N, CA, C and O atoms as a GROMACS GRO file, in nm:
protein
  552
    1UNK      N    1  21.141  24.946   6.271
    1UNK     CA    2  21.247  25.003   6.412
    1UNK      C    3  21.306  25.134   6.295
    1UNK      O    4  21.318  25.106   6.176
    2UNK      N    5  21.337  25.261   6.342
    2UNK     CA    6  21.386  25.337   6.322
    2UNK      C    7  21.521  25.338   6.348
    2UNK      O    8  21.557  25.310   6.462
    3UNK      N    9  21.614  25.369   6.249
    3UNK     CA   10  21.741  25.371   6.222
    3UNK      C   11  21.766  25.500   6.321
    3UNK      O   12  21.697  25.589   6.270
    4UNK      N   13  21.824  25.548   6.426
    4UNK     CA   14  21.868  25.716   6.426
    4UNK      C   15  22.020  25.688   6.439
    4UNK      O   16  22.085  25.586   6.419
    5UNK      N   17  22.059  25.823   6.483
    5UNK     CA   18  22.223  25.837   6.458
    5UNK      C   19  22.251  25.849   6.599
    5UNK      O   20  22.172  25.942   6.610
    6UNK      N   21  22.305  25.831   6.743
    6UNK     CA   22  22.291  25.833   6.855
    6UNK      C   23  22.368  25.947   6.847
    6UNK      O   24  22.325  26.038   6.918
    7UNK      N   25  22.552  25.993   6.729
    7UNK     CA   26  22.616  26.065   6.698
    7UNK      C   27  22.588  26.205   6.656
    7UNK      O   28  22.610  26.260   6.548
    8UNK      N   29  22.519  26.260   6.793
    8UNK     CA   30  22.450  26.453   6.715
    8UNK      C   31  22.600  26.547   6.627
    8UNK      O   32  22.595  26.636   6.542
    9UNK      N   33  22.716  26.482   6.687
    9UNK     CA   34  22.812  26.577   6.650
    9UNK      C   35  22.947  26.557   6.617
    9UNK      O   36  23.053  26.602   6.662
   10UNK      N   37  22.898  26.427   6.472
   10UNK     CA   38  23.010  26.356   6.459
   10UNK      C   39  23.051  26.444   6.287
   10UNK      O   40  23.121  26.378   6.211
   11UNK      N   41  23.025  26.530   6.259
   11UNK     CA   42  23.080  26.616   6.162
   11UNK      C   43  23.194  26.695   6.189
   11UNK      O   44  23.297  26.701   6.122
   12UNK      N   45  23.147  26.803   6.371
   12UNK     CA   46  23.140  26.882   6.341
   12UNK      C   47  23.302  26.867   6.439
   12UNK      O   48  23.346  26.772   6.504
   13UNK      N   49  23.356  26.999   6.414
   13UNK     CA   50  23.588  26.975   6.444
   13UNK      C   51  23.506  27.012   6.638
   13UNK      O   52  23.392  27.023   6.682
   14UNK      N   53  23.612  27.018   6.682
   14UNK     CA   54  23.640  27.081   6.771
   14UNK      C   55  23.714  27.195   6.783
   14UNK      O   56  23.834  27.197   6.752
   15UNK      N   57  23.640  27.319   6.838
   15UNK     CA   58  23.697  27.461   6.891
   15UNK      C   59  23.792  27.479   6.908
   15UNK      O   60  23.795  27.543   7.013
   16UNK      N   61  23.922  27.461   6.859
   16UNK     CA   62  24.048  27.515   6.934
   16UNK      C   63  24.090  27.685   6.937
   16UNK      O   64  24.211  27.708   6.945
   17UNK      N   65  23.983  27.820   6.929
   17UNK     CA   66  24.048  27.877   6.974
   17UNK      C   67  24.031  27.959   7.078
   17UNK      O   68  23.925  27.941   7.138
   18UNK      N   69  24.102  28.046   7.119
   18UNK     CA   70  24.036  28.017   7.296
   18UNK      C   71  23.938  28.193   7.258
   18UNK      O   72  23.942  28.233   7.141
   19UNK      N   73  23.906  28.226   7.300
   19UNK     CA   74  23.756  28.328   7.394
   19UNK      C   75  23.832  28.393   7.434
   19UNK      O   76  23.900  28.343   7.523
   20UNK      N   77  23.871  28.569   7.383
   20UNK     CA   78  23.973  28.673   7.434
   20UNK      C   79  23.850  28.800   7.489
   20UNK      O   80  23.857  28.906   7.551
   21UNK      N   81  23.784  28.751   7.449
   21UNK     CA   82  23.694  28.897   7.495
   21UNK      C   83  23.653  28.899   7.718
   21UNK      O   84  23.630  29.008   7.771
   22UNK      N   85  23.653  28.817   7.772
   22UNK     CA   86  23.665  28.834   7.893
   22UNK      C   87  23.767  28.931   7.955
   22UNK      O   88  23.745  29.033   8.021
   23UNK      N   89  23.938  28.848   7.902
   23UNK     CA   90  24.035  28.909   7.933
   23UNK      C   91  24.030  29.029   7.840
   23UNK      O   92  24.116  29.094   7.899
   24UNK      N   93  24.000  29.092   7.760
   24UNK     CA   94  23.972  29.196   7.703
   24UNK      C   95  23.924  29.295   7.779
   24UNK      O   96  23.973  29.404   7.806
   25UNK      N   97  23.812  29.240   7.814
   25UNK     CA   98  23.744  29.302   7.950
   25UNK      C   99  23.759  29.377   8.066
   25UNK      O  100  23.718  29.486   8.105
   26UNK      N  101  23.850  29.263   8.121
   26UNK     CA  102  23.895  29.271   8.226
   26UNK      C  103  24.066  29.363   8.259
   26UNK      O  104  24.111  29.433   8.350
   27UNK      N  105  24.125  29.303   8.105
   27UNK     CA  106  24.169  29.462   8.105
   27UNK      C  107  24.174  29.570   8.049
   27UNK      O  108  24.273  29.642   8.037
   28UNK      N  109  24.075  29.587   8.013
   28UNK     CA  110  24.004  29.728   8.013
   28UNK      C  111  23.927  29.806   8.167
   28UNK      O  112  23.914  29.919   8.212
   29UNK      N  113  23.913  29.752   8.182
   29UNK     CA  114  23.841  29.766   8.327
   29UNK      C  115  23.986  29.843   8.408
   29UNK      O  116  24.006  29.961   8.440
   30UNK      N  117  24.085  29.698   8.425
   30UNK     CA  118  24.218  29.771   8.564
   30UNK      C  119  24.257  29.910   8.485
   30UNK      O  120  24.305  30.001   8.554
   31UNK      N  121  24.231  29.938   8.292
   31UNK     CA  122  24.321  30.027   8.296
   31UNK      C  123  24.217  30.143   8.326
   31UNK      O  124  24.287  30.244   8.315
   32UNK      N  125  24.106  30.178   8.353
   32UNK     CA  126  24.089  30.258   8.360
   32UNK      C  127  24.066  30.271   8.564
   32UNK      O  128  24.023  30.372   8.619
   33UNK      N  129  24.098  30.169   8.620
   33UNK     CA  130  24.113  30.175   8.755
   33UNK      C  131  24.219  30.226   8.761
   33UNK      O  132  24.219  30.331   8.825
   34UNK      N  133  24.329  30.190   8.714
   34UNK     CA  134  24.518  30.252   8.688
   34UNK      C  135  24.448  30.414   8.658
   34UNK      O  136  24.418  30.454   8.770
   35UNK      N  137  24.418  30.500   8.578
   35UNK     CA  138  24.371  30.637   8.513
   35UNK      C  139  24.320  30.686   8.616
   35UNK      O  140  24.304  30.807   8.603
   36UNK      N  141  24.276  30.632   8.748
   36UNK     CA  142  24.153  30.695   8.791
   36UNK      C  143  24.270  30.716   8.941
   36UNK      O  144  24.294  30.833   8.970
   37UNK      N  145  24.318  30.639   9.003
   37UNK     CA  146  24.386  30.610   9.080
   37UNK      C  147  24.564  30.684   9.015
   37UNK      O  148  24.625  30.785   9.050
   38UNK      N  149  24.580  30.630   8.962
   38UNK     CA  150  24.744  30.744   8.889
   38UNK      C  151  24.771  30.908   9.006
   38UNK      O  152  24.841  30.933   9.104
   39UNK      N  153  24.679  30.975   8.930
   39UNK     CA  154  24.685  31.106   8.998
   39UNK      C  155  24.668  31.127   9.150
   39UNK      O  156  24.703  31.236   9.196
   40UNK      N  157  24.630  31.054   9.211
   40UNK     CA  158  24.588  31.036   9.376
   40UNK      C  159  24.713  30.972   9.472
   40UNK      O  160  24.728  30.947   9.591
   41UNK      N  161  24.830  30.953   9.296
   41UNK     CA  162  24.975  30.887   9.364
   41UNK      C  163  25.018  30.970   9.390
   41UNK      O  164  25.053  31.008   9.501
   42UNK      N  165  25.024  31.004   9.319
   42UNK     CA  166  25.146  31.133   9.332
   42UNK      C  167  25.094  31.306   9.387
   42UNK      O  168  25.175  31.399   9.380
   43UNK      N  169  24.966  31.325   9.434
   43UNK     CA  170  24.940  31.436   9.486
   43UNK      C  171  25.044  31.406   9.679
   43UNK      O  172  25.057  31.316   9.762
   44UNK      N  173  25.099  31.580   9.653
   44UNK     CA  174  25.103  31.550   9.764
   44UNK      C  175  25.114  31.728   9.856
   44UNK      O  176  25.115  31.850   9.843
   45UNK      N  177  25.118  31.662   9.908
   45UNK     CA  178  25.138  31.864   9.987
   45UNK      C  179  25.300  31.911  10.046
   45UNK      O  180  25.364  31.871  10.143
   46UNK      N  181  25.324  31.990   9.967
   46UNK     CA  182  25.399  32.083   9.979
   46UNK      C  183  25.465  32.122  10.080
   46UNK      O  184  25.411  32.228  10.111
   47UNK      N  185  25.578  32.096  10.177
   47UNK     CA  186  25.639  32.165  10.298
   47UNK      C  187  25.733  32.153  10.318
   47UNK      O  188  25.808  32.055  10.324
   48UNK      N  189  25.751  32.333  10.341
   48UNK     CA  190  25.901  32.402  10.312
   48UNK      C  191  25.946  32.319  10.488
   48UNK      O  192  25.866  32.323  10.582
   49UNK      N  193  26.053  32.267  10.496
   49UNK     CA  194  26.125  32.205  10.593
   49UNK      C  195  26.188  32.281  10.611
   49UNK      O  196  26.181  32.397  10.571
   50UNK      N  197  26.293  32.211  10.704
   50UNK     CA  198  26.383  32.298  10.804
   50UNK      C  199  26.497  32.307  10.756
   50UNK      O  200  26.500  32.185  10.744
   51UNK      N  201  26.629  32.349  10.704
   51UNK     CA  202  26.771  32.270  10.697
   51UNK      C  203  26.801  32.332  10.836
   51UNK      O  204  26.778  32.419  10.920
   52UNK      N  205  26.882  32.204  10.792
   52UNK     CA  206  27.023  32.221  10.958
   52UNK      C  207  27.126  32.087  10.865
   52UNK      O  208  27.102  31.995  10.786
   53UNK      N  209  27.254  32.150  10.937
   53UNK     CA  210  27.390  32.072  10.879
   53UNK      C  211  27.411  32.069  11.036
   53UNK      O  212  27.374  32.146  11.125
   54UNK      N  213  27.516  31.902  11.039
   54UNK     CA  214  27.497  31.860  11.166
   54UNK      C  215  27.595  31.715  11.138
   54UNK      O  216  27.554  31.612  11.084
   55UNK      N  217  27.729  31.740  11.189
   55UNK     CA  218  27.798  31.625  11.162
   55UNK      C  219  27.775  31.468  11.271
   55UNK      O  220  27.779  31.531  11.376
   56UNK      N  221  27.761  31.356  11.306
   56UNK     CA  222  27.688  31.249  11.365
   56UNK      C  223  27.850  31.234  11.408
   56UNK      O  224  27.958  31.222  11.350
   57UNK      N  225  27.801  31.244  11.537
   57UNK     CA  226  27.971  31.256  11.660
   57UNK      C  227  27.952  31.103  11.706
   57UNK      O  228  27.890  31.059  11.803
   58UNK      N  229  28.014  31.046  11.622
   58UNK     CA  230  28.125  30.924  11.676
   58UNK      C  231  28.191  30.887  11.783
   58UNK      O  232  28.314  30.885  11.785
   59UNK      N  233  28.141  30.863  11.853
   59UNK     CA  234  28.235  30.812  11.945
   59UNK      C  235  28.262  30.634  11.994
   59UNK      O  236  28.185  30.540  12.016
   60UNK      N  237  28.420  30.650  11.997
   60UNK     CA  238  28.488  30.522  11.934
   60UNK      C  239  28.474  30.433  12.109
   60UNK      O  240  28.551  30.468  12.198
   61UNK      N  241  28.403  30.359  12.127
   61UNK     CA  242  28.455  30.258  12.246
   61UNK      C  243  28.622  30.273  12.254
   61UNK      O  244  28.704  30.302  12.167
   62UNK      N  245  28.637  30.237  12.405
   62UNK     CA  246  28.853  30.226  12.426
   62UNK      C  247  28.838  30.113  12.376
   62UNK      O  248  28.732  30.055  12.401
   63UNK      N  249  28.927  30.055  12.301
   63UNK     CA  250  28.917  29.893  12.313
   63UNK      C  251  29.002  29.786  12.377
   63UNK      O  252  28.995  29.799  12.500
   64UNK      N  253  29.092  29.671  12.338
   64UNK     CA  254  29.191  29.598  12.399
   64UNK      C  255  29.252  29.560  12.373
   64UNK      O  256  29.204  29.447  12.357
   65UNK      N  257  29.382  29.552  12.336
   65UNK     CA  258  29.476  29.511  12.241
   65UNK      C  259  29.494  29.361  12.295
   65UNK      O  260  29.507  29.368  12.418
   66UNK      N  261  29.496  29.282  12.270
   66UNK     CA  262  29.485  29.108  12.294
   66UNK      C  263  29.602  29.071  12.242
   66UNK      O  264  29.609  29.089  12.121
   67UNK      N  265  29.732  29.008  12.314
   67UNK     CA  266  29.833  28.949  12.182
   67UNK      C  267  29.835  28.827  12.228
   67UNK      O  268  29.856  28.793  12.344
   68UNK      N  269  29.818  28.775  12.154
   68UNK     CA  270  29.904  28.580  12.200
   68UNK      C  271  29.971  28.537  12.116
   68UNK      O  272  29.936  28.522  11.999
   69UNK      N  273  30.149  28.492  12.195
   69UNK     CA  274  30.250  28.410  12.102
   69UNK      C  275  30.220  28.286  12.073
   69UNK      O  276  30.164  28.221  12.161
   70UNK      N  277  30.238  28.248  11.998
   70UNK     CA  278  30.294  28.115  11.901
   70UNK      C  279  30.322  28.008  12.068
   70UNK      O  280  30.285  27.892  12.090
   71UNK      N  281  30.389  28.088  12.147
   71UNK     CA  282  30.441  27.987  12.278
   71UNK      C  283  30.335  27.945  12.406
   71UNK      O  284  30.339  27.863  12.498
   72UNK      N  285  30.238  28.049  12.361
   72UNK     CA  286  30.164  28.143  12.447
   72UNK      C  287  30.134  28.195  12.596
   72UNK      O  288  30.073  28.160  12.696
   73UNK      N  289  30.230  28.321  12.542
   73UNK     CA  290  30.271  28.391  12.593
   73UNK      C  291  30.142  28.498  12.593
   73UNK      O  292  30.071  28.479  12.494
   74UNK      N  293  30.098  28.601  12.678
   74UNK     CA  294  30.002  28.667  12.670
   74UNK      C  295  29.970  28.825  12.709
   74UNK      O  296  30.021  28.868  12.813
   75UNK      N  297  29.885  28.914  12.626
   75UNK     CA  298  29.996  29.074  12.621
   75UNK      C  299  29.835  29.147  12.611
   75UNK      O  300  29.759  29.165  12.516
   76UNK      N  301  29.828  29.167  12.708
   76UNK     CA  302  29.705  29.298  12.799
   76UNK      C  303  29.759  29.492  12.721
   76UNK      O  304  29.830  29.578  12.772
   77UNK      N  305  29.706  29.490  12.628
   77UNK     CA  306  29.719  29.647  12.598
   77UNK      C  307  29.943  29.597  12.516
   77UNK      O  308  29.973  29.687  12.437
   78UNK      N  309  30.048  29.504  12.527
   78UNK     CA  310  30.132  29.516  12.537
   78UNK      C  311  30.207  29.500  12.702
   78UNK      O  312  30.324  29.505  12.740
   79UNK      N  313  30.097  29.484  12.762
   79UNK     CA  314  30.208  29.444  12.865
   79UNK      C  315  30.169  29.226  12.911
   79UNK      O  316  30.069  29.158  12.890
   80UNK      N  317  30.289  29.195  12.968
   80UNK     CA  318  30.290  29.043  12.998
   80UNK      C  319  30.172  29.039  13.105
   80UNK      O  320  30.142  29.116  13.196
   81UNK      N  321  30.106  28.893  13.047
   81UNK     CA  322  30.008  28.888  13.136
   81UNK      C  323  29.952  28.707  13.130
   81UNK      O  324  29.916  28.642  13.032
   82UNK      N  325  29.968  28.648  13.334
   82UNK     CA  326  29.895  28.514  13.322
   82UNK      C  327  29.725  28.456  13.259
   82UNK      O  328  29.607  28.485  13.242
   83UNK      N  329  29.760  28.422  13.255
   83UNK     CA  330  29.626  28.336  13.221
   83UNK      C  331  29.524  28.360  13.322
   83UNK      O  332  29.408  28.389  13.294
   84UNK      N  333  29.592  28.343  13.501
   84UNK     CA  334  29.480  28.282  13.552
   84UNK      C  335  29.458  28.458  13.573
   84UNK      O  336  29.406  28.455  13.685
   85UNK      N  337  29.462  28.572  13.547
   85UNK     CA  338  29.520  28.698  13.619
   85UNK      C  339  29.369  28.776  13.449
   85UNK      O  340  29.359  28.885  13.391
   86UNK      N  341  29.304  28.665  13.442
   86UNK     CA  342  29.212  28.695  13.297
   86UNK      C  343  29.112  28.755  13.336
   86UNK      O  344  29.073  28.868  13.305
   87UNK      N  345  29.054  28.652  13.430
   87UNK     CA  346  28.915  28.656  13.460
   87UNK      C  347  28.871  28.813  13.513
   87UNK      O  348  28.770  28.874  13.480
   88UNK      N  349  28.942  28.842  13.574
   88UNK     CA  350  28.902  28.916  13.723
   88UNK      C  351  28.907  29.093  13.629
   88UNK      O  352  28.830  29.185  13.657
   89UNK      N  353  29.051  29.102  13.482
   89UNK     CA  354  29.053  29.208  13.429
   89UNK      C  355  28.935  29.205  13.324
   89UNK      O  356  28.908  29.312  13.268
   90UNK      N  357  28.863  29.097  13.292
   90UNK     CA  358  28.818  29.077  13.154
   90UNK      C  359  28.671  29.162  13.284
   90UNK      O  360  28.589  29.250  13.259
   91UNK      N  361  28.689  29.103  13.384
   91UNK     CA  362  28.479  29.142  13.438
   91UNK      C  363  28.504  29.253  13.548
   91UNK      O  364  28.437  29.279  13.648
   92UNK      N  365  28.659  29.328  13.487
   92UNK     CA  366  28.635  29.503  13.560
   92UNK      C  367  28.631  29.588  13.418
   92UNK      O  368  28.624  29.711  13.414
   93UNK      N  369  28.636  29.509  13.313
   93UNK     CA  370  28.618  29.640  13.188
   93UNK      C  371  28.544  29.575  13.133
   93UNK      O  372  28.550  29.612  13.016
   94UNK      N  373  28.420  29.440  13.147
   94UNK     CA  374  28.278  29.405  13.155
   94UNK      C  375  28.208  29.538  13.245
   94UNK      O  376  28.116  29.595  13.186
   95UNK      N  377  28.246  29.594  13.390
   95UNK     CA  378  28.196  29.667  13.438
   95UNK      C  379  28.188  29.875  13.334
   95UNK      O  380  28.136  29.986  13.336
   96UNK      N  381  28.286  29.785  13.266
   96UNK     CA  382  28.288  29.960  13.236
   96UNK      C  383  28.160  29.997  13.139
   96UNK      O  384  28.101  29.922  13.061
   97UNK      N  385  28.130  30.161  13.174
   97UNK     CA  386  28.021  30.168  13.010
   97UNK      C  387  28.016  30.308  12.913
   97UNK      O  388  27.979  30.424  12.930
   98UNK      N  389  28.059  30.251  12.834
   98UNK     CA  390  28.080  30.107  12.702
   98UNK      C  391  28.139  30.053  12.741
   98UNK      O  392  28.205  30.064  12.845
   99UNK      N  393  28.130  29.956  12.645
   99UNK     CA  394  28.256  29.827  12.724
   99UNK      C  395  28.303  29.884  12.542
   99UNK      O  396  28.265  29.935  12.436
  100UNK      N  397  28.429  29.814  12.629
  100UNK     CA  398  28.579  29.830  12.525
  100UNK      C  399  28.502  29.717  12.446
  100UNK      O  400  28.409  29.651  12.491
  101UNK      N  401  28.567  29.704  12.294
  101UNK     CA  402  28.546  29.530  12.253
  101UNK      C  403  28.740  29.500  12.231
  101UNK      O  404  28.836  29.574  12.211
  102UNK      N  405  28.723  29.368  12.247
  102UNK     CA  406  28.875  29.297  12.257
  102UNK      C  407  28.897  29.232  12.112
  102UNK      O  408  28.839  29.148  12.044
  103UNK      N  409  29.061  29.354  12.094
  103UNK     CA  410  29.061  29.276  11.978
  103UNK      C  411  29.240  29.197  11.962
  103UNK      O  412  29.346  29.259  11.954
  104UNK      N  413  29.225  29.080  11.964
  104UNK     CA  414  29.274  28.929  11.953
  104UNK      C  415  29.402  28.899  11.874
  104UNK      O  416  29.409  28.839  11.767
  105UNK      N  417  29.467  28.933  11.920
  105UNK     CA  418  29.626  28.918  11.804
  105UNK      C  419  29.692  28.810  11.811
  105UNK      O  420  29.785  28.786  11.888
  106UNK      N  421  29.645  28.740  11.732
  106UNK     CA  422  29.713  28.599  11.815
  106UNK      C  423  29.831  28.516  11.714
  106UNK      O  424  29.846  28.604  11.628
  107UNK      N  425  29.877  28.460  11.693
  107UNK     CA  426  30.048  28.440  11.621
  107UNK      C  427  29.970  28.298  11.586
  107UNK      O  428  29.916  28.216  11.660
  108UNK      N  429  29.996  28.307  11.364
  108UNK     CA  430  29.932  28.174  11.338
  108UNK      C  431  29.984  28.024  11.333
  108UNK      O  432  29.956  27.925  11.265
  109UNK      N  433  30.082  28.058  11.450
  109UNK     CA  434  30.038  27.968  11.498
  109UNK      C  435  30.022  27.870  11.598
  109UNK      O  436  30.071  27.758  11.579
  110UNK      N  437  29.944  27.904  11.729
  110UNK     CA  438  29.932  27.940  11.832
  110UNK      C  439  29.786  27.828  11.801
  110UNK      O  440  29.718  27.800  11.703
  111UNK      N  441  29.789  27.795  11.925
  111UNK     CA  442  29.696  27.661  11.957
  111UNK      C  443  29.567  27.706  11.997
  111UNK      O  444  29.546  27.787  12.087
  112UNK      N  445  29.477  27.648  11.923
  112UNK     CA  446  29.350  27.674  11.972
  112UNK      C  447  29.303  27.688  12.131
  112UNK      O  448  29.252  27.775  12.202
  113UNK      N  449  29.355  27.538  12.147
  113UNK     CA  450  29.340  27.556  12.340
  113UNK      C  451  29.377  27.730  12.346
  113UNK      O  452  29.283  27.807  12.367
  114UNK      N  453  29.466  27.764  12.334
  114UNK     CA  454  29.468  27.874  12.436
  114UNK      C  455  29.362  28.064  12.366
  114UNK      O  456  29.315  28.160  12.427
  115UNK      N  457  29.368  28.039  12.271
  115UNK     CA  458  29.230  28.072  12.226
  115UNK      C  459  29.066  28.053  12.238
  115UNK      O  460  28.978  28.122  12.186
  116UNK      N  461  29.060  28.001  12.275
  116UNK     CA  462  28.958  27.961  12.250
  116UNK      C  463  28.895  27.953  12.404
  116UNK      O  464  28.775  27.940  12.429
  117UNK      N  465  29.043  27.966  12.536
  117UNK     CA  466  28.981  28.002  12.670
  117UNK      C  467  29.013  28.101  12.688
  117UNK      O  468  28.993  28.107  12.810
  118UNK      N  469  29.091  28.291  12.633
  118UNK     CA  470  29.103  28.372  12.632
  118UNK      C  471  28.913  28.368  12.625
  118UNK      O  472  28.849  28.382  12.729
  119UNK      N  473  28.813  28.339  12.435
  119UNK     CA  474  28.756  28.400  12.438
  119UNK      C  475  28.662  28.361  12.575
  119UNK      O  476  28.595  28.449  12.628
  120UNK      N  477  28.663  28.215  12.628
  120UNK     CA  478  28.561  28.168  12.706
  120UNK      C  479  28.597  28.286  12.859
  120UNK      O  480  28.526  28.340  12.944
  121UNK      N  481  28.724  28.284  12.832
  121UNK     CA  482  28.722  28.408  12.964
  121UNK      C  483  28.659  28.563  13.020
  121UNK      O  484  28.618  28.627  13.117
  122UNK      N  485  28.686  28.564  12.878
  122UNK     CA  486  28.601  28.720  12.794
  122UNK      C  487  28.455  28.713  12.781
  122UNK      O  488  28.383  28.812  12.795
  123UNK      N  489  28.405  28.581  12.752
  123UNK     CA  490  28.240  28.586  12.731
  123UNK      C  491  28.165  28.554  12.885
  123UNK      O  492  28.072  28.607  12.946
  124UNK      N  493  28.236  28.465  12.906
  124UNK     CA  494  28.215  28.470  13.101
  124UNK      C  495  28.179  28.597  13.182
  124UNK      O  496  28.078  28.637  13.239
  125UNK      N  497  28.299  28.642  13.165
  125UNK     CA  498  28.277  28.859  13.206
  125UNK      C  499  28.170  28.921  13.203
  125UNK      O  500  28.116  28.979  13.297
  126UNK      N  501  28.122  28.911  13.062
  126UNK     CA  502  27.995  28.999  12.994
  126UNK      C  503  28.112  29.039  12.888
  126UNK      O  504  28.087  29.157  12.860
  127UNK      N  505  28.176  29.016  12.848
  127UNK     CA  506  28.206  29.107  12.709
  127UNK      C  507  28.162  29.053  12.612
  127UNK      O  508  28.190  28.934  12.595
  128UNK      N  509  28.077  29.125  12.515
  128UNK     CA  510  28.026  29.034  12.392
  128UNK      C  511  28.112  29.120  12.326
  128UNK      O  512  28.206  29.066  12.384
  129UNK      N  513  28.187  29.236  12.234
  129UNK     CA  514  28.257  29.260  12.151
  129UNK      C  515  28.394  29.168  12.122
  129UNK      O  516  28.458  29.166  12.227
  130UNK      N  517  28.441  29.116  12.051
  130UNK     CA  518  28.527  28.988  12.013
  130UNK      C  519  28.583  29.009  11.925
  130UNK      O  520  28.519  28.940  11.846
  131UNK      N  521  28.664  29.055  11.864
  131UNK     CA  522  28.698  29.029  11.735
  131UNK      C  523  28.857  28.980  11.738
  131UNK      O  524  28.937  28.965  11.831
  132UNK      N  525  28.866  28.962  11.578
  132UNK     CA  526  29.042  28.846  11.632
  132UNK      C  527  29.061  28.961  11.510
  132UNK      O  528  28.985  28.969  11.413
  133UNK      N  529  29.187  29.058  11.536
  133UNK     CA  530  29.223  29.118  11.404
  133UNK      C  531  29.360  29.024  11.344
  133UNK      O  532  29.436  28.956  11.413
  134UNK      N  533  29.365  29.041  11.218
  134UNK     CA  534  29.496  29.027  11.107
  134UNK      C  535  29.551  29.046  10.975
  134UNK      O  536  29.492  29.133  10.911
  135UNK      N  537  29.629  28.998  10.926
  135UNK     CA  538  29.710  29.112  10.797
  135UNK      C  539  29.645  29.063  10.710
  135UNK      O  540  29.619  28.942  10.712
  136UNK      N  541  29.607  29.135  10.625
  136UNK     CA  542  29.557  29.198  10.469
  136UNK      C  543  29.661  29.080  10.382
  136UNK      O  544  29.783  29.073  10.396
  137UNK      N  545  29.587  28.999  10.300
  137UNK     CA  546  29.678  28.934  10.270
  137UNK      C  547  29.718  29.039  10.098
  137UNK      O  548  29.653  29.120  10.032
  138UNK      N  549  29.858  28.975  10.086
  138UNK     CA  550  29.924  29.083  10.017
  138UNK      C  551  29.979  29.031   9.834
  138UNK      O  552  30.037  29.112   9.761
   0.00000   0.00000   0.00000
């Protein structure tokens, strides 16, 4: 009976080195591609563009200063107004072109219910530019 060694790799250690030759090959190919294409990226046609100076024409639409006091009094550009008259006034302003902005100046202690009704009336009439005005903190 012949005695054989079934483990052929008993004395050899596993290889722990990384083969970097394919990595170097890929990097060299990428470098050559970059060297060939880089001059093409900087080539441009020289064009003498006309020179003109202009200032933008900024037209600000008229805005509505809407004030709300703590007790619920409403003011349209300083004029006292009732809550029932809001839908008609907002509808008339929404029909104008360009639409005016609504700047709401509400007292800090006003009930949110009043502010919500004013905003709902403006949105229902079709006004889309509604903003709140506040004093910056000192």
